[in-house]
N, C-alpha and C positions, 0 to 999 in steps of 0.2 A: 498476595497478588490479584490484579483485579483481570479475568479472563473475559472474551468476547467471542459470541458467537456469529459467524458472519457468512452472509449468504455467496450467489456466485456474483452480483452485480456489486460486492465488496459492501453492503449495507449493514450495520450490525441489528442482529434480529434480538439478540437477549445479552445480561453480561452478567456475572456473578463473581463474589469474592472469594476466594480457593487459598487454600496452601499450597496445593498442586495442579498439576494441569490433568492431571486421571481422575482427580475429585470435578473439575469442570469438565472434564468429560463424561463422566457418569451423569451428574447432574442434567446438562444439555442431552445427551443420548435419551434420558429417561423422559427429560421435557417435553422431546419431539415423539415421544415412545416409538424409539428404534432401537430394537435389538443387533441388527447387522452394522458392523462396524464399517465395512467396505462402504455400504450405500448409505449412510450416516457423513461421512465424508467426500461422497461423489458430491450431496448437494449443499452443505456448509463446510467451515473452517473455524479453530477454534485455534484467536490468536491471543497474546498478552495485550492490553490495553494499549501500552507504550507501543509493543511492534506496529499494531494497527493506526495509531495517531503517525509514527514515523513513516509507514508506507503513504499516509492520505498526504503528510507534507511533504514527500517526494515527487509523487504524483503532480500535486499542484503546483510545483515549483518552475521554472521557465529553465529552461537549459544554458548554462552557461555561456555556453556557443554562438546562441541566437543571436546577443546582442551585438556583438563583434563585427563590423563589416570593413576589414583592412581594404579592400581593394576599392571602395568609395574616395577613402582621401588620400589613395596612394597617386594619382593623377595627379594632383594639384601642385607636390614638388618634384617632379621628373626632372631630370636635367637633359630632356631631351628638346635638342633646338625644333620648334615647329613653324619655321617659317618655309 
């Protein structure tokens, strides 16, 4: 499975093909020369490539409620006498 190292701005910094997330974590921590796991996760996040892509797609997608403007059309067909 492909894992990506993501920074705080959600940019991919590095990637690796690994069988487990533990292998990816060890690789990225050694690559960044960090021993302390808590400090590492304050700066970076490890995600699967699929998870990263789904998050990016959801972030870019327009909300479904944005295009519905029911109140604009409602005025045209009301049965109120306008005289």
